[in-house]
C-alpha positions in Angstrom: -38.3 10.9 38.3 -39.1 12.2 41.8 -40.9 15.4 42.5 -40.1 17.5 45.5 -41.4 20.9 46.8 -39.1 23.9 46.8 -39.0 24.3 50.6 -38.1 20.6 51.0 -35.5 20.8 48.3 -33.9 23.8 50.0 -33.9 21.9 53.3 -32.4 18.6 51.9 -30.2 20.0 49.0 -27.1 18.0 49.9 -29.0 14.7 49.9 -30.7 15.6 46.6 -27.3 16.3 45.1 -26.1 12.9 46.1 -29.2 11.3 44.5 -28.6 13.3 41.3 -24.9 12.2 41.2 -26.1 8.6 41.2 -28.2 9.3 38.1 -31.6 10.2 39.6 -33.7 13.0 38.0 -35.6 15.3 40.4 -38.2 17.8 39.6 -38.6 20.8 42.0 -42.2 22.1 42.3 -43.6 25.3 43.6 -47.3 25.2 44.7 -47.5 21.9 42.8 -46.2 23.1 39.5 -42.8 22.1 38.1 -40.3 24.9 38.1 -36.9 23.2 37.8 -35.1 19.9 37.3 -32.0 18.6 39.0 -30.2 16.3 36.5 -26.6 14.9 36.3 -24.2 17.3 34.6 -22.9 14.6 32.2 -26.3 14.0 30.8 -26.6 14.6 27.1 -29.2 17.3 26.2 -31.8 16.8 23.5 -30.1 19.1 21.1 -26.8 17.3 21.7 -28.6 14.0 20.9 -30.0 15.5 17.7 -26.6 16.7 16.6 -25.1 13.3 17.4 -27.8 11.5 15.4 -27.1 13.7 12.4 -23.4 13.1 12.6 -23.9 9.4 12.8 -26.2 9.5 9.8 -23.5 11.4 7.8 -20.8 8.9 8.9 -23.0 6.0 7.8 -23.4 7.6 4.4 -19.6 8.2 4.0 -18.9 4.6 5.0 -21.5 3.2 2.6 -20.0 5.4 -0.2 -16.4 4.3 0.5 -16.9 0.7 1.5 -20.3 -0.3 0.2 -23.1 -1.6 2.4 -22.4 -4.1 5.2 -24.5 -7.1 5.6 -25.4 -8.7 9.0 -23.0 -11.5 8.3 -20.2 -9.1 7.5 -20.7 -7.4 10.9 -20.9 -10.7 12.8 -17.8 -12.0 11.0 -15.8 -8.8 11.9 -17.0 -9.1 15.5 -16.0 -12.8 15.8 -12.6 -12.3 14.1 -9.8 -13.3 16.4 -12.2 -14.8 19.0 -11.9 -18.4 20.1 -14.7 -20.7 18.9 -17.4 -21.1 21.5 -17.4 -24.4 23.4 -20.3 -26.3 24.8 -21.1 -25.5 28.5 -20.0 -28.1 31.1 -22.5 -31.0 31.2 -23.6 -30.6 27.6 -22.2 -32.3 24.5 -21.3 -35.9 24.0 -20.9 -38.5 26.7 -18.1 -41.0 26.8 -18.8 -44.2 24.9 -21.2 -42.6 22.4 
């Protein structure tokens, strides 16, 4: 996270906005003390994250009640379903005549 003074922020606002669009967080200071932050609009706020975490926890509970608990092997099996089996990288495996 970059810090920048209020006067410099005013002078270079368009460049700062480009940086923020690419994901950078910028703190604007006045007399060395933070007064504002420039962050991307699409960034999820802390309260949104907490709400999302609660919704995920409830969903996990519903899934466990309806389907039972999933093991690691169940999840990997579902992930691999329909995939081609992995092949050895070129140069590995058996040689002719072995």
